[in-house]
N, C-alpha and C positions, 0 to 999 in steps of 0.2 A: 505493501500497500504507501509505504511510502515514495519507490522508485516511482510510482504511479504523480504521486505529487509534485514531486522533483520536476521531474519529466511534463508533465501540465504548465507550471512556471515557467519553463524554459520555452515550452512552447508557446506560450501566452509574452514574455519581452521578446521574442524573435516575430511575434505578427505586430506586436504595439513596433516596434523599429521598422516595421513595411510601411512607406507610406502609401502608396496604392492599396493596400489593405484596407488599412484605415481609410481610406476616402471611399471606399466600397460599401465599409462594413458602417459607418458611421454619415459621415456625409453626405452621401448622396442621399441616403433615403431620406434624409433631414433637409435639404434643398428641395425634391418633392412634396412634402410637409411644408415649408414656408412657400412655397413656390403656389402650390393649390391653397392654401389657407388665405394669401394674399389675395387671390383672384376672387376665392366663393365668399371672405368673409367680409367681402366688400358687396355683397347683396341688398342688403341693409340700409346702404349711403343717401344722401338728402339727394335726389333728384329736383332739378330747376327745368320749372314750366314756365313757357310765355303764357303771357295772359292779355288777350286783346281786346277790350273792350268798346266794338263800336255802336255800342245802342245806347249806355251810359242809362239803364234804369232800373227800376228798383229791384226788377226780376235777372238782370246780368248782376246786379251787387249784390243779390243773395246767394247766386251762384259762384260769385268769386268770392266770397264769405268761407262758402264750405268746401271749395277747394284751398285755401288759403287752411284750414284746420283740417286738410287729410295730414299725417303722419310721413316725416322725410320727405317731404314738399317742399319747395319754395319757389313759391308763385311771384314771377317777373314782367313786368306790368310795362305797357309801351301798346306804339301800331303797330298794325299787319307786317307791314313791308318791313322796320327794323325788328322783330322780333326772331321772322322767317331767314334775314338776315346773319341773324347773332347764330340759330339753328346752325347752318351750314358750316358757320367756323368752329363749331362745335363746343360752344357754351352753352346751349342747351338740349334736351331731350327730346322736345317738344312743345308745340303752340298751340293753344286752345283759340280761338276765332269766335266772338258771339259778335253777331253780323247783326245791323240795324232790320230794327221790327222784330227782334226774337220774342220783348216785353208784350208787344201787342198783339202778338199767334199767341204767347202764352194765354194771357188773359181772353183772345175769344175760345181758345179749346178749339176750334173749327178745325185744323192743322196741326198734325207737331212738328214740335218747335227742333230744330239745327241749329248744334252746333259744329264749326267745321275744327277740326284735329290734324294737324300737319305728323307726322312719324318720316322715320328715314328705314325704309325696307330692311336696308342692307345690317340694320341692327334690330337685330329680332327679338333679344333678349329685351332689349328699351321700347321698343314697339308692345311685346305683348304689357309688359309691364305700363305702359300707358294708355292700352284699353283697359286693361282691368281699373286701371285710378278711374277711368272716362267714365264707363261703365258701371263702377259704384256708384259715383256721385250724380248722374242721370236718373240712375234707378230712385235712389234720394229723391231725386226734384221731381222726377213725376208724379211719385209716391204723392208727394205734400202737394202735388199742385191739383191732381184729382181726388185727394182724399182718401183712396180706393188703396192698400196693397196686391202686388203682381197677385195673379189665379196662380201660379205654380213660380214657388222660388227651391234652390236648394239650399243645402245646409254642409257646410265642406267640413268631413270629419277623416284626420290624417291616421293612418292604421298605425304607428308610434304614440306611445305614450309618454315620452320626452320630449320635450321642445328641444332635436337636433338641428344643428346645421350639416352643410354638406358635406362639410371639412372633419363632420364625426362621425358621415358611412366610410370618409376615402381614407383617414388613419388607420384602421385595422388593415386598410387593401395594402400601406404602403408597408406597415410590420409582416404583414407577408409576405413581400416583394424584397423585402429587407433580410427574410430570414432564408428565403431563396437564395439568397446570391451568397450570403454565407455560409450556406452548407457547401453549393454548384462548385463555388471557386477554391471551395477546400482542395479541388485536384489539384489546381498550380503548383504550390510548395511540395504536393505530394511527388509528382511526376519530377519537378526540379531536384529533390533530395534522393531521389531513384537516378538520375542523369546525374547525379553529382556523388553517387555510391554512398551519400551518405545512409541509405537505409543500408545498404549490404554491411556497411562498418557495424552499425547498432546493433544488427541481427548477429555478429560475433560476440559483441558480450554478453552476461547473461539476462540480462533485462528478454521478456518473454514478450510476444509478438501480439498477445492480448493487452501490456500492460503502453505497448507502443503506441497501437492505435487507440484502447482506452485513454490515455495522456490527450493525444489530437483532440476525440470526441469531447470530453470533457471542456477541455479550454475553447469546442465550437459553442456549444452549451452555454459556461460564465458568459461569451460577448451576446451569445444569444439574449441574455438575461438583460445585461446590461442595457442592449440595445430598443428593449422592450420600456426599459423604463426611459430611457433617455426619449424616444421616440412620443410612445404615450404622453411623459412629462413635459415636451414641448408643445402639446398640443392639447392639453387640461389646463396649460400655466398659461400661453399665448392665445389660445384659439379657443380657448374656452371649450374643450370636446368633453362630455359629459361618459364618462364609463360606469353601464349600469350592472356589466355583470358580474358576475363572482370572478375575483380573481385567482383561485382555487382550478375552478375552469379553464379561466385563460392562459394561467400558466400551464395548465395539461394540454392543453393547444399549443401552446409556442413548444414546446417540450418535445411533444409527439411532429408536428412541424420543422421542427428544426432537425432530428436523428433521421427522420423520412429522406430529407435535402443533402444530409450530410451523405447516408447512403447510396444518392443517387451521385454525389463527387466524387465517391470512391471510387462507382460506375466508371465515370469519364475516367477516372486515373488508369484503371485496371487496362484500358484500350490505346491510350493515350504517351505516343513513345519520346517526345521529347515536349521540354516548355509552350514553343509555339503552340507544337501540336494540340497545348491542353487547352490555352487562351483561346484558339481557335473554338472547341468545341464544347466550352463554359460559354462562349459566345451565339454559337447556333443555337442553345439548349437555354442561356437563360433569356432570349429575348420573346423567340412562342410561348416562353409560359407567362412572361411579364405584358402581354399585347393583346396574349389570348382569353387570360380565364379573369377577364373581368375585374380586374386593377385599376384600369381606366375607363375601359369603357363596357358597358353593361351589355349581359350574354346574349340577352332578350333581344339587343339591335344590329343581332350578327346575321350575318346569313347563314341558313341553314346547316351549309358545310362546316365551319367554322365556328358553330353552337357545337357539331358534334365532334369538331377537335377540343373544343372546353370541357368537354363531358370526361373526358379522359384524362384533362392535366391534373397531377395533384395541387400544383398551387389553386386552383380553382376552390378544389373544395377547402382547405387552411383558412384563403378571404373568407368565403363564407361562412367558415365557422364560427373565425374571431370577429364577423360583421355580426352574429349572430349574437354572441355572446357579450361582445362589449358593449354594441348600442342598441341591441332587439333590431337589427336588420332583419329585411323580410327576407326569407329560406330561398334559399335554391337545391339546396336539399336538405333533409332533418340532419339534425346535428350527429345523429348514431350512424347515417348513410358517411359522412364528414369522416368519422371515425375510422369505419370500416374500411374506407377508401385507400386514407393515405397509412393505414399501417398495412394494406395488401401491398403497397407500393416500398411500405420500408422492407418488408418481408424479402420482395419481389428481389429489388435492387442489393439488398443485405446478400443474399441467394449469390447473386452476381458477380458481386464483389470478391465472397468469399471464394468463388471458382475461379476467378479470374485474375483476381488481384498478382501481382506481381514486385518481388522486393529489389529486383537487377536485372 
């Protein structure tokens, strides 16, 4: 046991001296957390809306007051031409124009009064937010004018019981991706040590093979724990990610996922003859895992052929399990299926590595 611990400490020291390994293990996942967190945490930021009142009636003033009272909305007043020009310069998200005669039409109730809404079709997210804002305000105005509520309405209900942002769903996916990279890239130093005959020399020592392999696996499991703490910690402290799941269950999936991808890394090391070949093989493996497992793109939005591939990838089930446990995400598969699938990958990869791994 003492030899195992000493080897583990030596492996950790060697790992921390490798700047490339530290980047891919710690910095690379954090870049994704900060990148996507910065993008999607701004979904509730204030939007500037231009308001041109060509009617100057009590009804148009009432409409303006309602828009002013909307949360995250800054109303900028001016003429239609001025506001449209500002919108073209990117200073405004949209422009609303109340035409002359608006108040008279509302009073007559002979025909529906209309409000002109300028949007940019190329900005789909802003356009959708504008239509939602204007639709909600005009629905309230119509009800106040007629005195009757709409005949049919809808009550939006979220599946989640927690008030979670998009980044809350992305953090578990990035954690799964980082665990995958940690395991898959285990192949590179193994092949390098074999190429430099370091493994051959270690085999000549009294150390047993299980101690050599065990120290390497234990080192990567410790790093996986550090990764989990850093990624979840940054998500919680910086982007207010709410972890609603049981930490023991989360730890169990982190452990199972790490072992699965470490075993996959040993499979790559079994067949890579040089360090350059190992680097190429890990790239070939990691990129399909990253982009076809639902980490960044929803699996349901993929074509049928890619969806079939996604159902066979271990990262699909690790990311799905972490999202379910950490933030109560909608399941792609039940948790027991995720456990079973990862366990099958672990056993198969371990068996292949045990059969084909070469020490020299």
